[in-house]
PDB file of the backbone (N, CA, C, O) and the ligand in Angstrom, with CONECT records:
HET     ZN  A 101       1
ATOM      1  N   UNK A   1     -95.473  21.220  68.929  1.00  0.00           N
ATOM      2  CA  UNK A   1     -95.798  19.867  69.339  1.00  0.00           C
ATOM      3  C   UNK A   1     -95.983  19.818  70.846  1.00  0.00           C
ATOM      4  O   UNK A   1     -95.452  20.650  71.581  1.00  0.00           O
ATOM      5  N   UNK A   2     -96.724  18.853  71.279  1.00  0.00           N
ATOM      6  CA  UNK A   2     -96.914  18.661  72.710  1.00  0.00           C
ATOM      7  C   UNK A   2     -95.822  17.740  73.252  1.00  0.00           C
ATOM      8  O   UNK A   2     -95.335  16.850  72.555  1.00  0.00           O
ATOM      9  N   UNK A   3     -95.450  17.973  74.506  1.00  0.00           N
ATOM     10  CA  UNK A   3     -94.361  17.199  75.091  1.00  0.00           C
ATOM     11  C   UNK A   3     -94.649  15.698  75.113  1.00  0.00           C
ATOM     12  O   UNK A   3     -93.734  14.887  74.965  1.00  0.00           O
ATOM     13  N   UNK A   4     -95.906  15.333  75.295  1.00  0.00           N
ATOM     14  CA  UNK A   4     -96.274  13.904  75.362  1.00  0.00           C
ATOM     15  C   UNK A   4     -95.869  13.132  74.114  1.00  0.00           C
ATOM     16  O   UNK A   4     -95.637  11.924  74.160  1.00  0.00           O
ATOM     17  N   UNK A   5     -95.790  13.847  73.006  1.00  0.00           N
ATOM     18  CA  UNK A   5     -95.482  13.169  71.750  1.00  0.00           C
ATOM     19  C   UNK A   5     -94.123  12.471  71.810  1.00  0.00           C
ATOM     20  O   UNK A   5     -93.899  11.485  71.108  1.00  0.00           O
ATOM     21  N   UNK A   6     -93.229  12.973  72.636  1.00  0.00           N
ATOM     22  CA  UNK A   6     -91.892  12.383  72.750  1.00  0.00           C
ATOM     23  C   UNK A   6     -91.956  10.885  73.035  1.00  0.00           C
ATOM     24  O   UNK A   6     -91.110  10.116  72.579  1.00  0.00           O
ATOM     25  N   UNK A   7     -92.968  10.489  73.793  1.00  0.00           N
ATOM     26  CA  UNK A   7     -93.072   9.075  74.173  1.00  0.00           C
ATOM     27  C   UNK A   7     -93.335   8.166  72.973  1.00  0.00           C
ATOM     28  O   UNK A   7     -93.065   6.965  73.019  1.00  0.00           O
ATOM     29  N   UNK A   8     -93.860   8.749  71.908  1.00  0.00           N
ATOM     30  CA  UNK A   8     -94.241   7.944  70.746  1.00  0.00           C
ATOM     31  C   UNK A   8     -93.200   7.953  69.634  1.00  0.00           C
ATOM     32  O   UNK A   8     -93.293   7.180  68.680  1.00  0.00           O
ATOM     33  N   UNK A   9     -92.217   8.824  69.758  1.00  0.00           N
ATOM     34  CA  UNK A   9     -91.289   9.014  68.650  1.00  0.00           C
ATOM     35  C   UNK A   9     -90.093   8.071  68.724  1.00  0.00           C
ATOM     36  O   UNK A   9     -89.650   7.669  69.800  1.00  0.00           O
ATOM     37  N   UNK A  10     -89.589   7.737  67.543  1.00  0.00           N
ATOM     38  CA  UNK A  10     -88.333   6.997  67.436  1.00  0.00           C
ATOM     39  C   UNK A  10     -87.543   7.626  66.294  1.00  0.00           C
ATOM     40  O   UNK A  10     -88.121   8.220  65.384  1.00  0.00           O
ATOM     41  N   UNK A  11     -86.251   7.496  66.347  1.00  0.00           N
ATOM     42  CA  UNK A  11     -85.402   8.052  65.290  1.00  0.00           C
ATOM     43  C   UNK A  11     -85.671   7.321  63.970  1.00  0.00           C
ATOM     44  O   UNK A  11     -85.609   6.092  63.924  1.00  0.00           O
ATOM     45  N   UNK A  12     -85.970   8.065  62.893  1.00  0.00           N
ATOM     46  CA  UNK A  12     -86.254   7.398  61.618  1.00  0.00           C
ATOM     47  C   UNK A  12     -85.030   6.733  60.992  1.00  0.00           C
ATOM     48  O   UNK A  12     -85.178   5.905  60.092  1.00  0.00           O
ATOM     49  N   UNK A  13     -83.844   7.070  61.440  1.00  0.00           N
ATOM     50  CA  UNK A  13     -82.644   6.473  60.862  1.00  0.00           C
ATOM     51  C   UNK A  13     -82.162   5.255  61.642  1.00  0.00           C
ATOM     52  O   UNK A  13     -81.864   4.221  61.043  1.00  0.00           O
ATOM     53  N   UNK A  14     -82.080   5.358  62.973  1.00  0.00           N
ATOM     54  CA  UNK A  14     -81.510   4.224  63.716  1.00  0.00           C
ATOM     55  C   UNK A  14     -82.539   3.547  64.623  1.00  0.00           C
ATOM     56  O   UNK A  14     -82.241   2.563  65.300  1.00  0.00           O
ATOM     57  N   UNK A  15     -83.759   4.098  64.620  1.00  0.00           N
ATOM     58  CA  UNK A  15     -84.864   3.511  65.386  1.00  0.00           C
ATOM     59  C   UNK A  15     -84.727   3.634  66.900  1.00  0.00           C
ATOM     60  O   UNK A  15     -85.543   3.088  67.643  1.00  0.00           O
ATOM     61  N   UNK A  16     -83.709   4.341  67.358  1.00  0.00           N
ATOM     62  CA  UNK A  16     -83.535   4.514  68.801  1.00  0.00           C
ATOM     63  C   UNK A  16     -84.707   5.319  69.380  1.00  0.00           C
ATOM     64  O   UNK A  16     -85.237   6.226  68.738  1.00  0.00           O
ATOM     65  N   UNK A  17     -85.088   4.967  70.590  1.00  0.00           N
ATOM     66  CA  UNK A  17     -86.105   5.758  71.294  1.00  0.00           C
ATOM     67  C   UNK A  17     -85.453   6.634  72.354  1.00  0.00           C
ATOM     68  O   UNK A  17     -86.128   7.273  73.161  1.00  0.00           O
ATOM     69  N   UNK A  18     -84.145   6.648  72.332  1.00  0.00           N
ATOM     70  CA  UNK A  18     -83.379   7.465  73.281  1.00  0.00           C
ATOM     71  C   UNK A  18     -83.254   8.882  72.700  1.00  0.00           C
ATOM     72  O   UNK A  18     -82.197   9.282  72.212  1.00  0.00           O
ATOM     73  N   UNK A  19     -84.361   9.620  72.769  1.00  0.00           N
ATOM     74  CA  UNK A  19     -84.406  10.946  72.162  1.00  0.00           C
ATOM     75  C   UNK A  19     -84.456  12.016  73.239  1.00  0.00           C
ATOM     76  O   UNK A  19     -85.138  11.877  74.254  1.00  0.00           O
ATOM     77  N   UNK A  20     -83.718  13.082  72.991  1.00  0.00           N
ATOM     78  CA  UNK A  20     -83.674  14.187  73.944  1.00  0.00           C
ATOM     79  C   UNK A  20     -84.368  15.393  73.325  1.00  0.00           C
ATOM     80  O   UNK A  20     -84.130  15.744  72.170  1.00  0.00           O
ATOM     81  N   UNK A  21     -85.227  16.015  74.115  1.00  0.00           N
ATOM     82  CA  UNK A  21     -85.938  17.203  73.646  1.00  0.00           C
ATOM     83  C   UNK A  21     -85.209  18.455  74.125  1.00  0.00           C
ATOM     84  O   UNK A  21     -84.971  18.632  75.319  1.00  0.00           O
ATOM     85  N   UNK A  22     -84.864  19.306  73.185  1.00  0.00           N
ATOM     86  CA  UNK A  22     -84.259  20.603  73.525  1.00  0.00           C
ATOM     87  C   UNK A  22     -85.255  21.683  73.088  1.00  0.00           C
ATOM     88  O   UNK A  22     -85.501  21.872  71.897  1.00  0.00           O
ATOM     89  N   UNK A  23     -85.820  22.383  74.069  1.00  0.00           N
ATOM     90  CA  UNK A  23     -86.843  23.387  73.768  1.00  0.00           C
ATOM     91  C   UNK A  23     -86.179  24.736  73.520  1.00  0.00           C
ATOM     92  O   UNK A  23     -85.379  25.201  74.331  1.00  0.00           O
ATOM     93  N   UNK A  24     -86.514  25.357  72.400  1.00  0.00           N
ATOM     94  CA  UNK A  24     -85.944  26.663  72.060  1.00  0.00           C
ATOM     95  C   UNK A  24     -86.975  27.775  72.231  1.00  0.00           C
ATOM     96  O   UNK A  24     -86.626  28.890  72.620  1.00  0.00           O
ATOM     97  N   UNK A  25     -88.226  27.481  71.947  1.00  0.00           N
ATOM     98  CA  UNK A  25     -89.293  28.467  72.116  1.00  0.00           C
ATOM     99  C   UNK A  25     -90.575  27.710  72.418  1.00  0.00           C
ATOM    100  O   UNK A  25     -90.914  26.748  71.729  1.00  0.00           O
ATOM    101  N   UNK A  26     -91.285  28.146  73.449  1.00  0.00           N
ATOM    102  CA  UNK A  26     -92.474  27.421  73.882  1.00  0.00           C
ATOM    103  C   UNK A  26     -93.569  28.400  74.243  1.00  0.00           C
ATOM    104  O   UNK A  26     -93.327  29.393  74.930  1.00  0.00           O
ATOM    105  N   UNK A  27     -94.774  28.118  73.778  1.00  0.00           N
ATOM    106  CA  UNK A  27     -95.948  28.887  74.225  1.00  0.00           C
ATOM    107  C   UNK A  27     -96.947  27.866  74.749  1.00  0.00           C
ATOM    108  O   UNK A  27     -96.713  27.279  75.805  1.00  0.00           O
ATOM    109  N   UNK A  28     -98.038  27.637  74.054  1.00  0.00           N
ATOM    110  CA  UNK A  28     -98.966  26.584  74.469  1.00  0.00           C
ATOM    111  C   UNK A  28     -98.337  25.215  74.211  1.00  0.00           C
ATOM    112  O   UNK A  28     -98.427  24.295  75.024  1.00  0.00           O
ATOM    113  N   UNK A  29     -97.699  25.121  73.047  1.00  0.00           N
ATOM    114  CA  UNK A  29     -96.961  23.918  72.690  1.00  0.00           C
ATOM    115  C   UNK A  29     -95.495  24.308  72.513  1.00  0.00           C
ATOM    116  O   UNK A  29     -95.117  25.465  72.700  1.00  0.00           O
ATOM    117  N   UNK A  30     -94.682  23.323  72.151  1.00  0.00           N
ATOM    118  CA  UNK A  30     -93.308  23.648  71.794  1.00  0.00           C
ATOM    119  C   UNK A  30     -93.312  24.192  70.372  1.00  0.00           C
ATOM    120  O   UNK A  30     -93.652  23.486  69.423  1.00  0.00           O
ATOM    121  N   UNK A  31     -92.931  25.451  70.241  1.00  0.00           N
ATOM    122  CA  UNK A  31     -92.971  26.105  68.929  1.00  0.00           C
ATOM    123  C   UNK A  31     -91.731  25.787  68.107  1.00  0.00           C
ATOM    124  O   UNK A  31     -91.812  25.473  66.920  1.00  0.00           O
ATOM    125  N   UNK A  32     -90.582  25.877  68.769  1.00  0.00           N
ATOM    126  CA  UNK A  32     -89.324  25.603  68.093  1.00  0.00           C
ATOM    127  C   UNK A  32     -88.457  24.788  69.037  1.00  0.00           C
ATOM    128  O   UNK A  32     -88.443  25.017  70.247  1.00  0.00           O
ATOM    129  N   UNK A  33     -87.746  23.850  68.475  1.00  0.00           N
ATOM    130  CA  UNK A  33     -86.872  23.033  69.304  1.00  0.00           C
ATOM    131  C   UNK A  33     -86.122  22.032  68.464  1.00  0.00           C
ATOM    132  O   UNK A  33     -86.130  22.074  67.234  1.00  0.00           O
ATOM    133  N   UNK A  34     -85.472  21.132  69.171  1.00  0.00           N
ATOM    134  CA  UNK A  34     -84.705  20.091  68.492  1.00  0.00           C
ATOM    135  C   UNK A  34     -84.950  18.776  69.227  1.00  0.00           C
ATOM    136  O   UNK A  34     -85.005  18.740  70.456  1.00  0.00           O
ATOM    137  N   UNK A  35     -85.093  17.719  68.472  1.00  0.00           N
ATOM    138  CA  UNK A  35     -85.112  16.376  69.037  1.00  0.00           C
ATOM    139  C   UNK A  35     -83.775  15.738  68.656  1.00  0.00           C
ATOM    140  O   UNK A  35     -83.484  15.523  67.479  1.00  0.00           O
ATOM    141  N   UNK A  36     -82.975  15.442  69.669  1.00  0.00           N
ATOM    142  CA  UNK A  36     -81.629  14.917  69.417  1.00  0.00           C
ATOM    143  C   UNK A  36     -81.607  13.429  69.732  1.00  0.00           C
ATOM    144  O   UNK A  36     -82.075  13.002  70.787  1.00  0.00           O
ATOM    145  N   UNK A  37     -81.060  12.645  68.810  1.00  0.00           N
ATOM    146  CA  UNK A  37     -81.008  11.192  68.981  1.00  0.00           C
ATOM    147  C   UNK A  37     -79.704  10.785  69.661  1.00  0.00           C
ATOM    148  O   UNK A  37     -78.612  11.097  69.187  1.00  0.00           O
ATOM    149  N   UNK A  38     -79.844  10.082  70.780  1.00  0.00           N
ATOM    150  CA  UNK A  38     -78.674   9.603  71.489  1.00  0.00           C
ATOM    151  C   UNK A  38     -78.059   8.376  70.816  1.00  0.00           C
ATOM    152  O   UNK A  38     -76.926   8.000  71.115  1.00  0.00           O
ATOM    153  N   UNK A  39     -78.801   7.762  69.920  1.00  0.00           N
ATOM    154  CA  UNK A  39     -78.318   6.563  69.245  1.00  0.00           C
ATOM    155  C   UNK A  39     -77.318   6.865  68.134  1.00  0.00           C
ATOM    156  O   UNK A  39     -76.268   6.228  68.047  1.00  0.00           O
ATOM    157  N   UNK A  40     -77.647   7.842  67.283  1.00  0.00           N
ATOM    158  CA  UNK A  40     -76.824   8.070  66.085  1.00  0.00           C
ATOM    159  C   UNK A  40     -76.309   9.499  65.968  1.00  0.00           C
ATOM    160  O   UNK A  40     -75.562   9.806  65.040  1.00  0.00           O
ATOM    161  N   UNK A  41     -76.692  10.375  66.889  1.00  0.00           N
ATOM    162  CA  UNK A  41     -76.172  11.743  66.834  1.00  0.00           C
ATOM    163  C   UNK A  41     -76.910  12.651  65.864  1.00  0.00           C
ATOM    164  O   UNK A  41     -76.494  13.785  65.629  1.00  0.00           O
ATOM    165  N   UNK A  42     -78.006  12.153  65.300  1.00  0.00           N
ATOM    166  CA  UNK A  42     -78.790  13.032  64.425  1.00  0.00           C
ATOM    167  C   UNK A  42     -79.665  13.952  65.276  1.00  0.00           C
ATOM    168  O   UNK A  42     -79.937  13.691  66.448  1.00  0.00           O
ATOM    169  N   UNK A  43     -80.091  15.040  64.633  1.00  0.00           N
ATOM    170  CA  UNK A  43     -81.038  15.942  65.289  1.00  0.00           C
ATOM    171  C   UNK A  43     -82.179  16.199  64.313  1.00  0.00           C
ATOM    172  O   UNK A  43     -82.006  16.138  63.096  1.00  0.00           O
ATOM    173  N   UNK A  44     -83.338  16.486  64.872  1.00  0.00           N
ATOM    174  CA  UNK A  44     -84.516  16.768  64.061  1.00  0.00           C
ATOM    175  C   UNK A  44     -85.131  18.064  64.551  1.00  0.00           C
ATOM    176  O   UNK A  44     -85.447  18.192  65.734  1.00  0.00           O
ATOM    177  N   UNK A  45     -85.305  19.031  63.655  1.00  0.00           N
ATOM    178  CA  UNK A  45     -85.846  20.316  64.092  1.00  0.00           C
ATOM    179  C   UNK A  45     -87.354  20.270  64.340  1.00  0.00           C
ATOM    180  O   UNK A  45     -88.082  19.522  63.688  1.00  0.00           O
ATOM    181  N   UNK A  46     -87.796  21.068  65.277  1.00  0.00           N
ATOM    182  CA  UNK A  46     -89.226  21.339  65.460  1.00  0.00           C
ATOM    183  C   UNK A  46     -89.431  22.767  64.976  1.00  0.00           C
ATOM    184  O   UNK A  46     -88.876  23.713  65.535  1.00  0.00           O
ATOM    185  N   UNK A  47     -90.238  22.908  63.930  1.00  0.00           N
ATOM    186  CA  UNK A  47     -90.422  24.214  63.298  1.00  0.00           C
ATOM    187  C   UNK A  47     -91.906  24.541  63.266  1.00  0.00           C
ATOM    188  O   UNK A  47     -92.710  23.762  62.754  1.00  0.00           O
ATOM    189  N   UNK A  48     -92.270  25.709  63.821  1.00  0.00           N
ATOM    190  CA  UNK A  48     -93.689  26.094  63.871  1.00  0.00           C
ATOM    191  C   UNK A  48     -94.548  24.985  64.463  1.00  0.00           C
ATOM    192  O   UNK A  48     -95.607  24.661  63.926  1.00  0.00           O
ATOM    193  N   UNK A  49     -94.098  24.410  65.558  1.00  0.00           N
ATOM    194  CA  UNK A  49     -94.757  23.337  66.329  1.00  0.00           C
ATOM    195  C   UNK A  49     -94.689  21.943  65.675  1.00  0.00           C
ATOM    196  O   UNK A  49     -95.140  20.965  66.271  1.00  0.00           O
ATOM    197  N   UNK A  50     -94.141  21.849  64.483  1.00  0.00           N
ATOM    198  CA  UNK A  50     -94.116  20.545  63.782  1.00  0.00           C
ATOM    199  C   UNK A  50     -92.734  19.890  63.891  1.00  0.00           C
ATOM    200  O   UNK A  50     -91.744  20.457  63.429  1.00  0.00           O
ATOM    201  N   UNK A  51     -92.662  18.698  64.499  1.00  0.00           N
ATOM    202  CA  UNK A  51     -91.377  17.991  64.487  1.00  0.00           C
ATOM    203  C   UNK A  51     -91.127  17.388  63.099  1.00  0.00           C
ATOM    204  O   UNK A  51     -91.954  16.647  62.569  1.00  0.00           O
ATOM    205  N   UNK A  52     -89.990  17.719  62.539  1.00  0.00           N
ATOM    206  CA  UNK A  52     -89.668  17.243  61.187  1.00  0.00           C
ATOM    207  C   UNK A  52     -88.736  16.046  61.322  1.00  0.00           C
ATOM    208  O   UNK A  52     -87.513  16.180  61.371  1.00  0.00           O
ATOM    209  N   UNK A  53     -89.365  14.860  61.381  1.00  0.00           N
ATOM    210  CA  UNK A  53     -88.615  13.617  61.618  1.00  0.00           C
ATOM    211  C   UNK A  53     -88.383  12.911  60.288  1.00  0.00           C
ATOM    212  O   UNK A  53     -88.994  11.878  60.013  1.00  0.00           O
ATOM    213  N   UNK A  54     -87.516  13.458  59.478  1.00  0.00           N
ATOM    214  CA  UNK A  54     -87.277  12.889  58.150  1.00  0.00           C
ATOM    215  C   UNK A  54     -85.953  12.140  58.096  1.00  0.00           C
ATOM    216  O   UNK A  54     -84.984  12.523  58.752  1.00  0.00           O
ATOM    217  N   UNK A  55     -85.921  11.054  57.299  1.00  0.00           N
ATOM    218  CA  UNK A  55     -84.643  10.371  57.082  1.00  0.00           C
ATOM    219  C   UNK A  55     -83.702  11.263  56.258  1.00  0.00           C
ATOM    220  O   UNK A  55     -84.142  12.187  55.573  1.00  0.00           O
ATOM    221  N   UNK A  56     -82.415  10.969  56.339  1.00  0.00           N
ATOM    222  CA  UNK A  56     -81.392  11.810  55.700  1.00  0.00           C
ATOM    223  C   UNK A  56     -81.719  12.176  54.254  1.00  0.00           C
ATOM    224  O   UNK A  56     -81.566  13.328  53.847  1.00  0.00           O
ATOM    225  N   UNK A  57     -82.168  11.192  53.484  1.00  0.00           N
ATOM    226  CA  UNK A  57     -82.321  11.426  52.052  1.00  0.00           C
ATOM    227  C   UNK A  57     -83.449  12.404  51.724  1.00  0.00           C
ATOM    228  O   UNK A  57     -83.521  12.912  50.604  1.00  0.00           O
ATOM    229  N   UNK A  58     -84.321  12.670  52.683  1.00  0.00           N
ATOM    230  CA  UNK A  58     -85.425  13.607  52.430  1.00  0.00           C
ATOM    231  C   UNK A  58     -85.180  14.972  53.074  1.00  0.00           C
ATOM    232  O   UNK A  58     -86.025  15.863  52.989  1.00  0.00           O
ATOM    233  N   UNK A  59     -84.043  15.129  53.704  1.00  0.00           N
ATOM    234  CA  UNK A  59     -83.778  16.403  54.366  1.00  0.00           C
ATOM    235  C   UNK A  59     -83.246  17.434  53.393  1.00  0.00           C
ATOM    236  O   UNK A  59     -82.619  17.113  52.384  1.00  0.00           O
ATOM    237  N   UNK A  60     -83.518  18.689  53.734  1.00  0.00           N
ATOM    238  CA  UNK A  60     -83.045  19.801  52.918  1.00  0.00           C
ATOM    239  C   UNK A  60     -81.870  20.448  53.647  1.00  0.00           C
ATOM    240  O   UNK A  60     -82.045  21.084  54.686  1.00  0.00           O
ATOM    241  N   UNK A  61     -80.674  20.278  53.091  1.00  0.00           N
ATOM    242  CA  UNK A  61     -79.458  20.751  53.763  1.00  0.00           C
ATOM    243  C   UNK A  61     -79.514  22.250  54.066  1.00  0.00           C
ATOM    244  O   UNK A  61     -79.152  22.686  55.158  1.00  0.00           O
ATOM    245  N   UNK A  62     -79.975  23.034  53.080  1.00  0.00           N
ATOM    246  CA  UNK A  62     -80.017  24.484  53.279  1.00  0.00           C
ATOM    247  C   UNK A  62     -80.967  24.851  54.422  1.00  0.00           C
ATOM    248  O   UNK A  62     -80.678  25.745  55.217  1.00  0.00           O
ATOM    249  N   UNK A  63     -82.099  24.153  54.492  1.00  0.00           N
ATOM    250  CA  UNK A  63     -83.042  24.433  55.579  1.00  0.00           C
ATOM    251  C   UNK A  63     -82.449  24.054  56.925  1.00  0.00           C
ATOM    252  O   UNK A  63     -82.601  24.780  57.908  1.00  0.00           O
ATOM    253  N   UNK A  64     -81.769  22.906  56.963  1.00  0.00           N
ATOM    254  CA  UNK A  64     -81.143  22.482  58.214  1.00  0.00           C
ATOM    255  C   UNK A  64     -80.130  23.522  58.680  1.00  0.00           C
ATOM    256  O   UNK A  64     -80.108  23.900  59.851  1.00  0.00           O
ATOM    257  N   UNK A  65     -79.287  23.981  57.749  1.00  0.00           N
ATOM    258  CA  UNK A  65     -78.240  24.928  58.131  1.00  0.00           C
ATOM    259  C   UNK A  65     -78.842  26.266  58.534  1.00  0.00           C
ATOM    260  O   UNK A  65     -78.339  26.908  59.456  1.00  0.00           O
ATOM    261  N   UNK A  66     -79.894  26.698  57.874  1.00  0.00           N
ATOM    262  CA  UNK A  66     -80.471  27.980  58.262  1.00  0.00           C
ATOM    263  C   UNK A  66     -81.170  27.870  59.620  1.00  0.00           C
ATOM    264  O   UNK A  66     -81.171  28.830  60.391  1.00  0.00           O
ATOM    265  N   UNK A  67     -81.757  26.722  59.914  1.00  0.00           N
ATOM    266  CA  UNK A  67     -82.347  26.495  61.240  1.00  0.00           C
ATOM    267  C   UNK A  67     -81.260  26.550  62.317  1.00  0.00           C
ATOM    268  O   UNK A  67     -81.428  27.209  63.344  1.00  0.00           O
ATOM    269  N   UNK A  68     -80.156  25.859  62.078  1.00  0.00           N
ATOM    270  CA  UNK A  68     -79.066  25.837  63.064  1.00  0.00           C
ATOM    271  C   UNK A  68     -78.472  27.232  63.261  1.00  0.00           C
ATOM    272  O   UNK A  68     -78.127  27.619  64.377  1.00  0.00           O
ATOM    273  N   UNK A  69     -78.360  27.972  62.174  1.00  0.00           N
ATOM    274  CA  UNK A  69     -77.813  29.328  62.273  1.00  0.00           C
ATOM    275  C   UNK A  69     -78.732  30.205  63.120  1.00  0.00           C
ATOM    276  O   UNK A  69     -78.283  30.991  63.955  1.00  0.00           O
ATOM    277  N   UNK A  70     -80.023  30.044  62.879  1.00  0.00           N
ATOM    278  CA  UNK A  70     -81.015  30.865  63.598  1.00  0.00           C
ATOM    279  C   UNK A  70     -80.928  30.617  65.101  1.00  0.00           C
ATOM    280  O   UNK A  70     -81.100  31.546  65.890  1.00  0.00           O
ATOM    281  N   UNK A  71     -80.663  29.377  65.507  1.00  0.00           N
ATOM    282  CA  UNK A  71     -80.704  29.017  66.923  1.00  0.00           C
ATOM    283  C   UNK A  71     -79.340  28.679  67.514  1.00  0.00           C
ATOM    284  O   UNK A  71     -79.254  28.166  68.630  1.00  0.00           O
ATOM    285  N   UNK A  72     -78.304  28.959  66.789  1.00  0.00           N
ATOM    286  CA  UNK A  72     -76.969  28.506  67.189  1.00  0.00           C
ATOM    287  C   UNK A  72     -76.622  28.835  68.641  1.00  0.00           C
ATOM    288  O   UNK A  72     -76.057  28.010  69.359  1.00  0.00           O
ATOM    289  N   UNK A  73     -76.970  30.059  69.063  1.00  0.00           N
ATOM    290  CA  UNK A  73     -76.567  30.475  70.412  1.00  0.00           C
ATOM    291  C   UNK A  73     -77.298  29.712  71.512  1.00  0.00           C
ATOM    292  O   UNK A  73     -76.815  29.650  72.642  1.00  0.00           O
ATOM    293  N   UNK A  74     -78.443  29.136  71.203  1.00  0.00           N
ATOM    294  CA  UNK A  74     -79.188  28.396  72.226  1.00  0.00           C
ATOM    295  C   UNK A  74     -78.992  26.889  72.132  1.00  0.00           C
ATOM    296  O   UNK A  74     -79.438  26.142  73.002  1.00  0.00           O
ATOM    297  N   UNK A  75     -78.331  26.454  71.086  1.00  0.00           N
ATOM    298  CA  UNK A  75     -78.166  25.006  70.887  1.00  0.00           C
ATOM    299  C   UNK A  75     -76.836  24.528  71.452  1.00  0.00           C
ATOM    300  O   UNK A  75     -75.832  25.237  71.390  1.00  0.00           O
ATOM    301  N   UNK A  76     -76.839  23.305  72.007  1.00  0.00           N
ATOM    302  CA  UNK A  76     -75.548  22.758  72.416  1.00  0.00           C
ATOM    303  C   UNK A  76     -74.670  22.543  71.185  1.00  0.00           C
ATOM    304  O   UNK A  76     -75.153  22.303  70.078  1.00  0.00           O
ATOM    305  N   UNK A  77     -73.383  22.636  71.419  1.00  0.00           N
ATOM    306  CA  UNK A  77     -72.391  22.490  70.363  1.00  0.00           C
ATOM    307  C   UNK A  77     -72.510  21.155  69.613  1.00  0.00           C
ATOM    308  O   UNK A  77     -72.291  21.087  68.403  1.00  0.00           O
ATOM    309  N   UNK A  78     -72.860  20.101  70.353  1.00  0.00           N
ATOM    310  CA  UNK A  78     -72.945  18.796  69.687  1.00  0.00           C
ATOM    311  C   UNK A  78     -74.047  18.763  68.639  1.00  0.00           C
ATOM    312  O   UNK A  78     -74.000  17.943  67.722  1.00  0.00           O
ATOM    313  N   UNK A  79     -75.040  19.644  68.759  1.00  0.00           N
ATOM    314  CA  UNK A  79     -76.065  19.739  67.720  1.00  0.00           C
ATOM    315  C   UNK A  79     -75.647  20.751  66.654  1.00  0.00           C
ATOM    316  O   UNK A  79     -75.615  20.424  65.468  1.00  0.00           O
ATOM    317  N   UNK A  80     -75.329  21.971  67.070  1.00  0.00           N
ATOM    318  CA  UNK A  80     -75.054  23.042  66.102  1.00  0.00           C
ATOM    319  C   UNK A  80     -73.818  22.745  65.254  1.00  0.00           C
ATOM    320  O   UNK A  80     -73.817  22.984  64.046  1.00  0.00           O
ATOM    321  N   UNK A  81     -72.780  22.230  65.882  1.00  0.00           N
ATOM    322  CA  UNK A  81     -71.507  22.068  65.169  1.00  0.00           C
ATOM    323  C   UNK A  81     -71.204  20.630  64.780  1.00  0.00           C
ATOM    324  O   UNK A  81     -70.433  20.377  63.855  1.00  0.00           O
ATOM    325  N   UNK A  82     -71.820  19.683  65.497  1.00  0.00           N
ATOM    326  CA  UNK A  82     -71.460  18.287  65.250  1.00  0.00           C
ATOM    327  C   UNK A  82     -72.661  17.410  64.907  1.00  0.00           C
ATOM    328  O   UNK A  82     -72.505  16.211  64.674  1.00  0.00           O
ATOM    329  N   UNK A  83     -73.848  17.992  64.873  1.00  0.00           N
ATOM    330  CA  UNK A  83     -75.043  17.198  64.624  1.00  0.00           C
ATOM    331  C   UNK A  83     -75.046  16.574  63.233  1.00  0.00           C
ATOM    332  O   UNK A  83     -74.480  17.122  62.287  1.00  0.00           O
ATOM    333  N   UNK A  84     -75.677  15.452  63.132  1.00  0.00           N
ATOM    334  CA  UNK A  84     -75.820  14.792  61.834  1.00  0.00           C
ATOM    335  C   UNK A  84     -77.249  15.005  61.335  1.00  0.00           C
ATOM    336  O   UNK A  84     -78.149  15.164  62.160  1.00  0.00           O
ATOM    337  N   UNK A  85     -77.499  15.016  60.020  1.00  0.00           N
ATOM    338  CA  UNK A  85     -76.525  14.819  58.943  1.00  0.00           C
ATOM    339  C   UNK A  85     -75.840  16.111  58.486  1.00  0.00           C
ATOM    340  O   UNK A  85     -74.826  16.050  57.791  1.00  0.00           O
ATOM    341  N   UNK A  86     -76.374  17.276  58.862  1.00  0.00           N
ATOM    342  CA  UNK A  86     -75.778  18.532  58.437  1.00  0.00           C
ATOM    343  C   UNK A  86     -75.553  19.408  59.651  1.00  0.00           C
ATOM    344  O   UNK A  86     -76.414  19.496  60.527  1.00  0.00           O
ATOM    345  N   UNK A  87     -74.400  20.057  59.709  1.00  0.00           N
ATOM    346  CA  UNK A  87     -74.198  20.968  60.826  1.00  0.00           C
ATOM    347  C   UNK A  87     -73.276  22.109  60.415  1.00  0.00           C
ATOM    348  O   UNK A  87     -72.657  22.093  59.351  1.00  0.00           O
ATOM    349  N   UNK A  88     -73.210  23.091  61.294  1.00  0.00           N
ATOM    350  CA  UNK A  88     -72.426  24.294  60.989  1.00  0.00           C
ATOM    351  C   UNK A  88     -70.944  24.054  61.093  1.00  0.00           C
ATOM    352  O   UNK A  88     -70.153  24.893  60.661  1.00  0.00           O
ATOM    353  N   UNK A  89     -70.536  22.910  61.665  1.00  0.00           N
ATOM    354  CA  UNK A  89     -69.119  22.613  61.781  1.00  0.00           C
ATOM    355  C   UNK A  89     -68.525  22.007  60.514  1.00  0.00           C
ATOM    356  O   UNK A  89     -67.316  21.793  60.428  1.00  0.00           O
ATOM    357  N   UNK A  90     -69.382  21.733  59.530  1.00  0.00           N
ATOM    358  CA  UNK A  90     -68.906  21.039  58.331  1.00  0.00           C
ATOM    359  C   UNK A  90     -67.796  21.784  57.611  1.00  0.00           C
ATOM    360  O   UNK A  90     -66.855  21.167  57.111  1.00  0.00           O
ATOM    361  N   UNK A  91     -67.900  23.096  57.554  1.00  0.00           N
ATOM    362  CA  UNK A  91     -66.924  23.896  56.805  1.00  0.00           C
ATOM    363  C   UNK A  91     -65.521  23.727  57.377  1.00  0.00           C
ATOM    364  O   UNK A  91     -64.529  23.777  56.649  1.00  0.00           O
ATOM    365  N   UNK A  92     -65.455  23.524  58.705  1.00  0.00           N
ATOM    366  CA  UNK A  92     -64.151  23.424  59.341  1.00  0.00           C
ATOM    367  C   UNK A  92     -63.552  22.024  59.328  1.00  0.00           C
ATOM    368  O   UNK A  92     -62.435  21.822  59.803  1.00  0.00           O
ATOM    369  N   UNK A  93     -64.287  21.055  58.786  1.00  0.00           N
ATOM    370  CA  UNK A  93     -63.769  19.687  58.827  1.00  0.00           C
ATOM    371  C   UNK A  93     -62.762  19.397  57.714  1.00  0.00           C
ATOM    372  O   UNK A  93     -62.243  18.285  57.625  1.00  0.00           O
TER     373      UNK A  93
HETATM  374 ZN    ZN A 101     -80.848   7.935  65.616  1.00  0.00          ZN2+
END
């Protein structure tokens, strides 16, 4: 995705526009990353340049967890371990 797109996005769950972009891999566009919502603590992955801005009920838990595992070392703890709706910290709760 292109960085400009951030200006148009809102969180599909809480409608907040207070979104933070965390870039994990970038070439011409952002290839992999996370869009983190400051309103509700959810995160949305960017996979193969596509931001996946889905509401909770349409998310795939296994995909979310495998994405977080893949990028865990580059992600802030609040996303990897505490992000909503699924995170790697769930097992320890
Ligand atoms: Zn939100």
